[in-house]
VEXDREN-2710 file (C-alpha; in Angstrom, 1 decimal):
% VEXDREN-2710
k/r/px/py/pz
1/MET/-24.2/-22.6/11.3
2/LEU/-25.8/-20.3/8.9
3/LYS/-25.7/-21.3/5.4
4/ASP/-24.0/-18.8/3.1
5/PRO/-26.5/-18.0/0.2
6/TYR/-23.9/-16.2/-1.8
7/SER/-22.1/-18.4/-4.3
8/LEU/-18.2/-18.0/-4.9
9/THR/-19.0/-17.0/-8.5
10/THR/-21.3/-14.1/-7.2
11/ALA/-18.5/-13.0/-4.9
12/ALA/-15.9/-13.3/-7.7
13/ARG/-17.9/-11.0/-10.0
14/PHE/-18.1/-8.4/-7.0
15/TRP/-14.4/-8.6/-6.3
16/LEU/-13.5/-8.0/-9.8
17/ARG/-15.9/-4.9/-10.0
18/LEU/-14.4/-3.6/-6.8
19/GLY/-10.9/-4.0/-8.1
20/LEU/-11.8/-2.0/-11.3
21/VAL/-13.0/1.0/-9.1
22/SER/-10.8/0.8/-6.0
23/PHE/-9.3/4.3/-6.5
24/GLY/-8.7/6.6/-3.5
25/GLY/-6.0/5.0/-1.6
26/PRO/-6.6/2.8/1.5
27/ALA/-9.2/5.0/3.0
28/GLY/-11.3/5.3/0.0
29/GLN/-10.9/1.5/-0.5
30/ILE/-11.9/0.6/3.0
31/ALA/-14.9/3.1/2.6
32/LEU/-15.9/1.3/-0.5
33/LEU/-15.6/-2.2/1.3
34/HIS/-17.7/-0.9/4.0
35/ALA/-20.4/0.5/1.9
36/GLU/-20.8/-2.6/-0.2
37/LEU/-20.4/-5.3/2.4
38/VAL/-21.7/-4.0/5.5
39/GLU/-24.3/-1.5/4.3
40/ARG/-25.6/-2.6/1.0
41/ARG/-25.0/-6.3/0.9
42/ARG/-25.0/-7.1/4.6
43/TRP/-22.6/-9.8/4.2
44/LEU/-21.0/-9.1/7.6
45/SER/-21.8/-6.8/10.5
46/GLU/-20.1/-3.5/11.5
47/ARG/-18.3/-5.0/14.5
48/ARG/-17.2/-8.0/12.4
49/PHE/-15.8/-5.7/9.6
50/LEU/-14.0/-3.6/12.2
51/HIS/-12.5/-6.5/14.0
52/ALA/-11.0/-7.7/10.7
53/LEU/-9.9/-4.0/9.9
54/ASN/-8.1/-3.7/13.1
55/TYR/-6.1/-7.0/12.6
56/CYS/-5.2/-5.8/9.0
57/MET/-4.0/-2.5/10.3
58/LEU/-1.5/-4.3/12.5
59/LEU/0.1/-6.0/9.5
60/PRO/2.7/-5.0/7.1
61/GLY/1.4/-4.6/3.6
62/PRO/-1.6/-2.9/2.0
63/GLU/-4.4/-3.1/4.5
64/ALA/-7.3/-2.6/2.0
65/THR/-6.0/-5.6/-0.1
66/GLN/-5.6/-7.6/3.1
67/LEU/-8.8/-6.5/4.4
68/ALA/-10.5/-7.7/1.0
69/THR/-8.4/-11.0/1.2
70/TYR/-9.6/-11.6/5.0
71/LEU/-13.4/-10.9/4.2
72/GLY/-13.1/-13.3/1.1
73/TRP/-11.6/-16.0/3.4
74/LEU/-14.1/-15.5/6.1
75/MET/-16.9/-15.9/3.6
76/HIS/-15.6/-18.6/1.4
77/GLY/-12.5/-20.1/2.6
78/LEU/-9.2/-20.4/0.7
79/GLY/-10.8/-20.1/-2.6
80/GLY/-12.6/-17.0/-1.5
81/ALA/-9.2/-15.3/-0.1
82/LEU/-7.4/-16.1/-3.3
83/ILE/-10.1/-14.7/-5.5
84/ALA/-10.8/-11.7/-3.4
85/GLY/-7.3/-10.7/-2.9
86/GLY/-6.3/-11.7/-6.5
87/LEU/-9.2/-9.8/-8.3
88/PHE/-8.8/-6.9/-6.1
89/LEU/-5.1/-6.5/-7.4
90/LEU/-5.5/-7.9/-11.0
91/PRO/-6.9/-4.7/-12.6
92/SER/-4.1/-2.6/-10.9
93/VAL/-1.6/-4.9/-12.2
94/VAL/-2.8/-5.0/-15.8
95/VAL/-3.2/-1.2/-16.0
96/LEU/0.1/-0.3/-14.4
97/LEU/2.1/-2.9/-16.7
98/SER/0.3/-1.2/-19.6
99/LEU/1.3/2.2/-18.4
100/SER/4.9/1.1/-17.8
101/ALA/5.1/-0.3/-21.4
102/VAL/3.9/3.2/-22.7
103/TYR/6.1/5.0/-20.6
104/ALA/9.3/2.9/-21.5
105/LEU/8.4/3.1/-25.2
106/TRP/7.4/6.7/-25.4
107/GLY/8.3/8.4/-22.2
108/GLN/10.5/11.1/-23.9
109/LEU/7.7/12.3/-26.0
110/PRO/7.2/16.0/-25.4
111/VAL/3.5/15.4/-24.6
112/LEU/4.3/12.9/-22.0
113/GLU/7.2/14.9/-20.6
114/ALA/4.8/17.9/-20.1
115/VAL/2.3/15.7/-18.4
116/PHE/4.8/14.3/-15.9
117/TRP/6.2/17.9/-15.3
118/ALA/2.8/18.6/-13.7
119/LEU/2.2/15.2/-12.2
120/LYS/5.5/15.1/-10.2
121/PRO/4.9/18.4/-7.9
122/ALA/1.1/17.2/-7.8
123/VAL/2.3/13.7/-6.2
124/LEU/4.6/15.6/-4.0
125/GLY/1.6/17.6/-2.8
126/ILE/-0.2/14.4/-2.1
127/VAL/2.7/13.0/-0.1
128/LEU/2.9/16.2/2.0
129/GLN/-0.8/15.9/2.7
130/ALA/-0.6/12.4/3.8
131/ALA/2.0/13.3/6.2
132/TRP/0.0/16.1/7.7
133/ARG/-3.2/14.0/8.0
134/LEU/-1.3/11.2/9.7
135/GLY/0.6/13.5/11.9
136/ARG/-2.5/15.2/13.2
137/ARG/-4.1/11.8/14.1
138/THR/-1.2/10.2/15.6
139/LEU/1.5/12.6/17.0
140/HIS/-0.5/13.8/20.2
141/ASN/2.5/14.4/22.5
142/PRO/6.1/15.7/22.2
143/GLY/7.6/12.3/22.6
144/LEU/6.0/11.0/19.5
145/VAL/6.9/14.2/17.5
146/LEU/10.6/13.5/18.6
147/ILE/10.3/9.9/17.2
148/ALA/8.9/11.2/13.9
149/ALA/11.6/13.8/13.6
150/ALA/14.2/11.3/14.4
151/ALA/12.8/8.8/11.9
152/CYS/13.0/11.5/9.3
153/LEU/16.5/12.4/10.0
154/ALA/17.6/8.8/10.1
155/LEU/16.4/8.1/6.6
156/ALA/17.1/11.4/4.9
157/VAL/20.4/12.2/6.4
158/GLY/21.7/9.1/8.1
159/ARG/20.6/6.7/5.3
160/VAL/19.5/4.3/8.0
161/PRO/17.9/1.0/6.3
162/TYR/14.3/1.0/6.8
163/PRO/14.0/-2.4/8.5
164/ALA/16.6/-1.4/11.1
165/LEU/14.6/1.8/11.7
166/ILE/11.4/-0.2/12.2
167/ILE/13.1/-2.5/14.6
168/ALA/14.8/0.3/16.5
169/THR/11.5/2.1/16.8
170/ALA/9.5/-0.8/18.1
171/LEU/12.3/-1.2/20.7
172/VAL/12.0/2.3/21.6
173/GLY/8.1/1.9/22.0
174/TRP/8.6/-1.4/24.0
175/ILE/10.8/0.3/26.5
176/GLY/8.9/3.6/26.6
177/GLY/5.6/1.8/27.2
178/ARG/7.0/0.4/30.5
179/LEU/8.7/3.5/31.7
180/ARG/6.3/6.2/30.4
181/PRO/3.1/4.4/29.4
182/ALA/1.0/7.4/29.1
183/LEU/3.2/8.7/26.1
184/PHE/2.7/5.5/24.2
185/GLN/-1.1/4.7/24.7
186/ALA/-2.2/4.4/21.1
187/PRO/-4.7/6.8/19.8
188/ALA/-8.1/5.4/19.0
189/ARG/-8.2/3.8/15.6
190/ALA/-11.1/5.7/14.4
191/VAL/-12.3/4.5/11.2
192/ALA/-15.2/6.9/10.9
193/SER/-13.5/8.7/7.9
194/ALA/-13.0/5.5/6.1
195/THR/-16.4/4.2/7.0
196/PRO/-19.0/7.0/6.6
197/ASP/-22.6/6.6/8.1
198/ALA/-21.5/3.9/10.4
199/THR/-24.5/2.6/12.3
200/GLY/-22.8/0.7/15.0
201/ASP/-24.4/-2.7/15.4
202/ALA/-27.6/-1.8/13.4
203/THR/-26.6/-4.4/10.8
204/ALA/-25.8/-7.1/13.3
205/GLY/-29.1/-8.9/13.2
206/ALA/-29.4/-9.0/9.6
207/ALA/-25.8/-9.6/8.4
208/LEU/-24.9/-12.9/7.0
209/HIS/-21.7/-12.9/9.3
210/GLY/-23.1/-11.1/12.4
211/ASP/-21.8/-10.5/15.8
212/ALA/-23.5/-13.6/17.3
213/THR/-22.9/-15.7/14.1
214/ALA/-20.7/-18.8/14.8
215/THR/-17.3/-18.9/13.2
216/PRO/-17.4/-20.9/10.0
217/THR/-15.7/-24.2/10.1
218/HIS/-13.0/-23.3/7.6
219/ALA/-12.3/-20.1/9.8
220/ARG/-11.5/-22.1/13.1
221/PHE/-8.1/-22.6/14.4
222/HIS/-6.5/-26.0/13.9
223/TRP/-2.8/-26.6/14.3
224/ARG/-2.8/-28.9/11.3
225/ARG/-4.3/-26.3/9.1
226/LEU/-1.6/-23.7/10.3
227/ALA/1.2/-26.0/9.5
228/LEU/-0.2/-26.8/6.0
229/THR/-0.8/-23.1/5.5
230/LEU/3.0/-22.3/6.5
231/LEU/4.2/-25.0/4.4
232/GLY/2.3/-24.1/1.3
233/GLY/3.5/-20.4/1.7
234/GLY/7.1/-21.6/2.0
235/VAL/6.7/-23.6/-1.2
236/ALA/5.0/-20.7/-2.9
237/LEU/8.0/-18.4/-1.9
238/GLY/11.0/-20.8/-2.0
239/LEU/10.2/-22.7/-5.3
240/PRO/10.0/-19.6/-7.5
241/LEU/13.1/-18.3/-5.8
242/THR/15.0/-21.4/-6.5
243/LEU/13.9/-21.4/-10.2
244/LEU/15.0/-17.9/-10.6
245/THR/18.3/-18.6/-8.9
246/LEU/18.8/-21.6/-11.2
247/ALA/18.0/-19.4/-14.2
248/GLY/20.0/-16.4/-13.5
249/GLY/22.3/-17.1/-10.3
250/TRP/21.7/-16.1/-6.8
251/ASN/22.9/-12.5/-7.5
252/GLY/21.0/-12.5/-10.9
253/GLN/18.5/-9.4/-11.3
254/LEU/15.2/-11.6/-10.8
255/ALA/16.4/-13.5/-7.8
256/THR/17.8/-10.1/-6.3
257/MET/14.4/-8.7/-7.1
258/ALA/12.6/-11.6/-5.4
259/ARG/14.5/-11.4/-2.1
260/PHE/14.5/-7.6/-1.9
261/PHE/10.7/-7.1/-2.5
262/THR/10.1/-10.0/-0.1
263/LYS/11.9/-7.9/2.6
264/VAL/9.7/-4.9/1.3
265/ALA/6.4/-6.9/2.0
266/LEU/7.6/-7.8/5.6
267/VAL/8.6/-4.2/6.6
268/SER/5.9/-2.3/4.7
269/PHE/4.2/-0.9/8.0
270/GLY/2.2/2.3/7.6
271/GLY/1.3/2.1/4.0
272/ALA/3.0/2.6/0.7
273/TYR/4.4/6.1/1.6
274/ALA/6.0/4.8/4.5
275/VAL/8.0/2.1/2.8
276/LEU/8.6/3.8/-0.5
277/PRO/11.8/5.5/0.6
278/TYR/13.1/2.0/1.4
279/VAL/12.1/0.9/-2.2
280/ALA/13.7/4.0/-3.7
281/GLN/16.9/3.5/-1.6
282/GLY/17.2/-0.1/-2.8
283/ALA/15.9/0.2/-6.3
284/VAL/17.7/3.5/-7.4
285/ASP/20.7/3.9/-5.0
286/THR/21.7/0.3/-4.3
287/TYR/20.9/-1.8/-7.4
288/GLY/20.3/0.9/-10.1
289/TRP/17.3/-0.8/-11.5
290/LEU/16.0/2.8/-12.4
291/ASP/17.0/6.3/-11.5
292/ALA/15.2/9.0/-9.3
293/THR/13.3/10.7/-12.1
294/GLN/11.8/7.3/-13.2
295/MET/11.0/6.6/-9.6
296/VAL/9.0/9.8/-9.2
297/ASP/7.4/9.1/-12.6
298/GLY/6.4/5.7/-11.5
299/LEU/4.8/7.1/-8.4
300/ALA/2.7/9.4/-10.5
301/LEU/1.6/6.5/-12.7
302/GLY/0.7/4.4/-9.5
303/GLU/-1.6/7.3/-8.2
304/THR/-3.6/7.2/-11.3
305/THR/-4.5/3.6/-11.2
306/PRO/-6.8/1.6/-9.0
307/GLY/-5.6/-0.8/-6.3
308/PRO/-3.0/-0.2/-3.6
309/LEU/-0.4/2.4/-4.2
310/ILE/2.3/0.1/-3.2
311/MET/1.6/-1.5/-6.6
312/VAL/4.1/1.0/-7.9
313/VAL/6.7/-1.7/-7.2
314/ALA/5.4/-3.4/-10.5
315/PHE/6.7/-0.2/-12.4
316/VAL/10.0/-0.5/-10.5
317/GLY/10.3/-4.2/-11.6
318/PHE/9.3/-3.4/-15.2
319/MET/11.8/-0.6/-15.6
320/GLY/14.5/-2.8/-13.9
321/GLY/13.9/-5.4/-16.5
322/TRP/13.4/-2.8/-19.3
323/ASN/16.7/-0.8/-18.4
324/GLY/18.7/-4.0/-18.2
325/SER/17.6/-5.6/-21.5
326/GLY/15.7/-3.0/-23.7
327/THR/12.9/-5.5/-24.2
328/LEU/9.1/-5.4/-23.1
329/ALA/9.2/-9.2/-22.2
330/ALA/12.0/-8.7/-19.8
331/GLY/10.1/-5.8/-18.1
332/VAL/6.9/-7.7/-18.0
333/VAL/8.7/-10.8/-16.3
334/ALA/10.4/-8.6/-13.9
335/ALA/7.3/-6.9/-12.9
336/LEU/5.4/-10.1/-12.4
337/VAL/8.3/-11.5/-10.1
338/VAL/8.0/-8.2/-8.0
339/VAL/4.4/-8.5/-7.7
340/TRP/4.4/-12.1/-6.6
341/PHE/7.1/-11.6/-3.9
342/THR/5.6/-8.2/-2.7
343/PHE/2.0/-9.5/-2.3
344/LEU/2.3/-13.1/-1.5
345/PRO/3.2/-12.5/2.2
346/SER/-0.1/-10.5/2.7
347/PHE/-2.0/-13.4/1.8
348/LEU/0.1/-15.5/4.1
349/PHE/-0.7/-13.2/7.0
350/ILE/-4.3/-13.6/6.4
351/LEU/-4.6/-17.3/5.9
352/ALA/-2.3/-18.2/8.8
353/GLY/-3.4/-15.5/11.3
354/GLY/-7.2/-15.2/10.3
355/PRO/-8.2/-18.2/12.5
356/LEU/-6.5/-16.9/15.5
357/VAL/-8.3/-13.5/15.0
358/GLU/-11.3/-15.2/14.8
359/ALA/-10.8/-17.1/17.8
360/SER/-10.0/-14.1/19.8
361/ARG/-12.7/-11.5/18.7
362/GLU/-12.5/-8.0/20.3
363/ASP/-9.1/-9.1/22.1
364/LEU/-6.7/-7.4/19.7
365/ARG/-4.5/-4.4/21.2
366/VAL/-2.4/-1.8/19.8
367/GLY/0.5/-1.6/21.9
368/ALA/3.3/0.9/22.7
369/PRO/5.8/-0.5/19.9
370/LEU/3.0/-0.1/17.2
371/THR/2.2/3.5/18.5
372/ALA/6.1/4.2/18.2
373/ILE/6.1/2.7/14.7
374/THR/3.1/4.8/13.6
375/ALA/4.9/7.9/14.9
376/ALA/7.9/7.2/13.1
377/VAL/5.8/6.5/9.8
378/VAL/5.1/10.4/9.9
379/GLY/8.7/11.0/9.6
380/VAL/9.4/8.4/7.0
381/ILE/6.7/10.2/4.9
382/VAL/8.4/13.4/5.3
383/SER/11.6/11.9/4.2
384/LEU/9.9/10.5/1.1
385/ALA/8.7/14.2/0.3
386/LEU/12.2/15.4/0.6
387/TYR/13.4/12.6/-1.8
388/LEU/10.7/13.6/-4.3
389/ALA/11.3/17.4/-4.1
390/GLY/14.5/17.5/-6.2
391/PRO/13.1/15.8/-9.4
392/ALA/9.7/17.5/-8.8
393/LEU/10.7/20.9/-8.3
394/ALA/14.1/21.4/-9.7
395/PRO/14.3/18.8/-12.6
396/THR/17.2/20.8/-14.2
397/GLY/18.9/21.8/-11.1
398/ALA/17.3/25.1/-10.6
399/ILE/13.9/25.7/-9.0
400/ASP/11.0/25.6/-11.4
401/GLY/8.5/28.2/-10.6
402/GLY/5.7/26.6/-12.4
403/ALA/6.4/23.3/-10.8
404/VAL/6.2/25.1/-7.4
405/LEU/2.8/26.7/-8.3
406/VAL/1.4/23.2/-9.4
407/LEU/2.6/21.9/-5.8
408/LEU/1.0/24.8/-4.1
409/ALA/-2.1/24.4/-6.1
410/ALA/-2.3/20.5/-5.3
411/VAL/-1.8/21.2/-1.6
412/ALA/-4.6/23.8/-1.5
413/LEU/-7.0/21.6/-3.3
414/LEU/-6.2/18.7/-1.1
415/GLY/-6.6/20.9/2.0
416/ARG/-10.2/21.7/0.7
417/GLY/-11.0/18.0/0.7
418/LEU/-10.5/17.2/-2.9
419/GLY/-9.2/13.7/-3.4
420/ALA/-5.8/12.5/-4.9
421/LEU/-7.4/11.3/-8.2
422/PRO/-9.1/14.6/-9.1
423/VAL/-5.7/16.4/-8.3
424/ILE/-4.0/14.0/-10.5
425/GLY/-6.5/14.6/-13.3
426/ALA/-6.1/18.4/-12.9
427/ALA/-2.3/18.2/-12.9
428/THR/-2.6/16.1/-16.1
429/VAL/-4.8/19.0/-17.8
430/VAL/-2.1/21.5/-16.7
431/GLY/0.6/19.3/-18.3
432/LEU/-1.3/18.9/-21.4
433/GLY/-1.9/22.8/-21.6
434/ARG/1.7/23.4/-21.1
435/TRP/2.6/21.1/-24.0
436/TRP/0.0/22.7/-26.1
437/LEU/1.3/26.3/-25.4
438/THR/4.9/25.1/-26.0
439/ALA/3.9/23.5/-29.3
440/ALA/1.8/26.3/-30.5
441/GLY/4.4/28.9/-29.7
END
């Protein structure tokens, strides 16, 4: 087997640097991973990268984070997986907790209110653009359009729980794939937009982990290793939950957060935009950890930080702890509990499933149930836009013309290829300008 000339320390420094600059959502993060690992460093070949990416796209959870975890595991085993995934997330956790504390302490300052006045419609534009782009790629026949519309109505009008929607949609796809398979043939998962200048197999010969490279010993499937992984994962989930229950009761806030966000992790197919309606439904409507306006503000904060957008759950946890006690310590503890139970399953999916994936190279298939779920995700994202529209465009109950203009400008800029981060930056400038004009007048 080819000896890995790259030390774990070298890899750790790389993963930390990557975590600090991982803006741009999953597409941008996947592009960055590809450029660094395939094209620049040649740690693995194009096909090996795409094979890992295909698996991660099938999983619930943030695919870019899972891809980083998978690649760290492939190169350096368990330690590599924990370091790659952990350092990919760490900067996002630190930055978002810091912003959450600032928001909790000074969120009602006029300058911050003005900034969030502009950020909310900008975020709404980003969500709408995400729905449009995903819809164009996936809704390639009327049947899938119908599934998307039904999913949107189920969430926005019927208040159907998100896990139930995913199960029902998968069942529709499973049945439909047998009755009308042509309607449920999954579109090719083109990653060209996420992996620019792909060169096919050009790097295979030079890559550390190439197409013909033998699977590392630590990445080979063994029943004993799988059992130990599942046991370790069960302890990592069960022990903290037990301690939280002993400290505050089964229905205490932290234990409830642990259970709820574990469910979030298990049903978060389709990215953060798809699962955020479920998060909002539980955190705002069911448990009252924060209100709808704070939820939109948290999404705006999440868009401005590196790492996966689903990290907005840290803000949800922080505000739940803050609103419940009024102390920063309670907010930080709640946020860390939420982060642990939201992201731990992603690590388990990689550590448990990775050896099976490596043993079945090029054999993964995207079936009809996943195609149906992907279509439903479009409708789910539209339902999220409907949820955000009120606080963003009519914060006082009446339509705000300025907010509508910000929304239209954001959609126009995104449509011309501008990324989410520049749009957020422009909206921040608009908000600051509005504050300055108000203060000067």
